[in-house]
C-alpha positions, -999 to 999 in steps of 0.1 A, spaced: 0 -1 0 14 34 -9 19 57 21 25 93 18 34 113 51 22 147 45 48 163 67 81 144 60 78 117 31 85 123 -4 58 116 -30 70 81 -38 36 73 -55 40 101 -81 73 117 -79 107 103 -67 122 136 -59 95 159 -46 94 163 -9 61 175 7 69 207 27 49 223 54 36 250 29 17 222 10 2 208 42 -8 244 52 -22 252 18 -44 220 19 -59 232 52 -64 266 37 -82 252 9 -105 229 30 -111 258 55 -121 282 24 -146 256 12 -161 251 48 -168 287 48 -186 286 15 -203 251 22 -237 265 31 -260 244 55 -254 209 40 -226 188 27 -251 169 3 -262 201 -14 -254 201 -51 -240 236 -47 -216 223 -20 -204 194 -42 -199 218 -71 -178 242 -50 -157 211 -38 -152 201 -75 -140 237 -83 -119 239 -50 -99 209 -60 -81 228 -87 -67 250 -57 -53 221 -39 -14 219 -41 0 204 -72 18 175 -55 -13 162 -41 -34 166 -73 -6 148 -92 -6 119 -65 -43 112 -68 -42 116 -106 -16 89 -109 -33 67 -85 -66 71 -105 -47 61 -137 -32 31 -120 -36 20 -85 -4 1 -83 3 -34 -69 -18 -29 -39 -47 -9 -52 -46 15 -21 -32 46 -11 -27 64 24 -22 101 27 -8 107 62 -14 137 85 -40 157 69 -52 187 87 -86 178 102 -85 198 135 -83 166 155 -81 185 188 -114 201 185 -136 170 174 -167 163 192 -173 130 209 -175 99 187 -211 91 177 -224 57 189 -258 54 170 -268 34 140 -270 54 108 -247 81 120 -237 106 92 -225 141 85 -250 162 68 -236 194 84 -205 209 69 -171 204 88 -135 203 80 -133 166 76 -164 165 54 -149 192 31 -116 174 29 -135 141 19 -154 160 -8 -123 175 -20 -105 143 -26 -138 126 -41 -137 155 -66 -100 145 -74 -110 108 -81 -143 116 -99 -175 124 -82 -191 115 -48 -222 95 -47 -242 74 -21 -270 49 -18 -304 60 -7 -310 27 12 -275 32 31 -271 57 58 -299 78 43 -278 87 12 -254 109 30 -223 116 11 -202 117 42 -209 86 66 -195 78 101 -181 45 106 -182 39 144 -188 10 168 -225 10 181 -235 -8 215 -252 -40 208 -240 -44 173 -204 -56 180 -211 -89 160 -223 -73 128 -204 -76 97 -205 -38 87 -195 -4 97 -211 -5 131 -195 -36 144 -163 -43 161 -154 -77 156 -132 -86 126 -148 -72 93 -141 -99 66 -127 -90 30 -153 -76 8 -158 -54 -22 -177 -24 -12 -214 -30 -21 -205 -60 -42 -240 -69 -49 -248 -36 -68 -241 -33 -105 -228 5 -97 -207 -1 -68 -183 26 -59 -149 29 -78 -132 42 -46 -138 40 -10 -123 67 10 -118 64 49 -105 94 68 -94 87 104 -106 111 130 -97 88 161 -81 54 163 -94 28 188 -82 32 224 -55 4 221 -43 14 186 -49 -21 173 -75 -18 147 -59 -20 114 -75 -14 78 -67 -45 59 -64 -47 21 -62 -74 -4 -54 -66 -41 -61 -88 -69 -28 -79 -83 -11 -97 -53 -35 -126 -49 -42 -137 -85 -5 -149 -92 -7 -172 -60 -40 -189 -71 -40 -220 -91 -51 -218 -130 -81 -239 -123 -93 -214 -96 -87 -184 -117 -108 -199 -145 -135 -209 -122 -137 -174 -107 -141 -160 -141 -173 -179 -147 -209 -166 -137 -213 -192 -109 -216 -169 -79 -244 -149 -60 -240 -120 -36 -267 -111 -12 -276 -76 -6 -277 -63 31 -311 -60 46 -308 -22 46 -311 -21 10 -346 -38 11 -336 -62 -16 -347 -99 -15 -327 -129 -28 -291 -130 -42 -296 -111 -74 -281 -122 -107 -253 -148 -110 -219 -131 -117 -182 -139 -120 -158 -130 -93 -132 -119 -118 -142 -98 -149 -122 -79 -177 -86 -84 -186 -74 -117 -174 -39 -102 -168 -54 -75 -146 -90 -82 -138 -116 -64 -116 -131 -85 -90 -164 -87 -71 -164 -107 -38 -178 -104 -1 -165 -130 19 -197 -127 40 -222 -126 13 -208 -143 -20 -217 -178 -24 -210 -203 -52 -236 -223 -72 -213 -251 -80 -187 -274 -60 -159 -259 -82 -169 -222 -73 -170 -231 -36 -136 -246 -38 -124 -216 -56 -138 -192 -30 -122 -211 -3 -88 -208 -20 -93 -171 -27 -102 -163 9 -72 -183 21 -47 -166 -1 -62 -130 8 -59 -137 45 -24 -150 41 -11 -122 20 -32 -89 30 -15 -57 39 -24 -41 73 -22 -3 82 -29 14 114 -47 47 107 -40 78 129 -59 112 130 -58 128 96 -48 97 77 -67 92 46 -70 57 30 -82 54 -6 -92 18 -18 -96 10 -55 -128 -9 -50 -126 -24 -84 -93 -44 -77 -89 -44 -40 -108 -59 -11 -109 -43 23 -117 -54 59 -106 -45 93 -93 -64 125 -112 -66 156 -110 -41 185 -127 -35 217 -149 -2 220 -155 16 254 -184 37 242 -170 66 262 -172 92 234 -134 85 223 -140 54 203 -127 47 168 -141 72 144 -136 70 106 -156 89 79 -163 74 48 -172 88 12 -176 69 -20 -164 82 -53 -169 73 -90 -146 79 -117 -175 79 -144 -207 89 -127 -227 88 -158 -227 49 -157 -252 50 -130 -274 79 -144 -305 56 -145 -303 50 -109 -298 86 -99 -329 107 -102 -322 142 -115 -286 135 -121 -282 139 -83 -255 121 -61 -279 95 -47 -286 61 -62 -321 49 -52 -322 14 -66 
């Protein structure tokens, strides 16, 4: 996973000789603060999204170059971490602890996510998930510890985000506001570019056949497991994949064996990263699965708190799902 320290490291992902200085960090904070001043009342307002799209052009060149190169090719790990973004961590409110928690009101963290969504493409969300909010809280919720989702605190297994949906996000952005108390909860990623060379040829062939079903979560109000699909699609040498360890099932014995091998390799070779306040992880949802290790919440207002936004490199592909060409997919 490419990792860039915004205060110290060079931009290895895009420029071998360009160090990021304090001016770059300061300027990014200024752009986000200026956007916040102009944001209006709601993050989800089309005018706020448009302002973020325009403000992206004011982000320092080094950052824009890094994001542009990642968008063109997300590398062997299909993920990027930008470290120490200015988010005003010392002034954050208590961590939310309720289901469906989102950020409709403008904040420095929400503006930062909208800025980077504009750099990757366009932000969008699903009406059935977190009320269609563009900026969503990923926090542990009392009584939901065992849930395989953003409210749980047990190990979150590997998955393509919204794997069941024909218009799943191209990128998942996770901005850390607070780590867990013990500092052990790691974001885990597993990229097809790392995993596929370790699979047997027969498994790769099987994963390329439409012999798999992925169930939608209850929140989407869908029944059944949808249309049969392949786990691997596109160029056999660099395929996209669609897999949810907790929700994807095979309809043939060969498919079940292939999924078992895939899961075993993914768990054996994943990359783990600890996120600290201000760290932004960008996952290429087309080629990289993500998950999270277990942690123990205390529900004391200081628990782990990430904010999440989805981005699409070509929003028009989902036009028939977005009334009025808006940012919310309704079906």
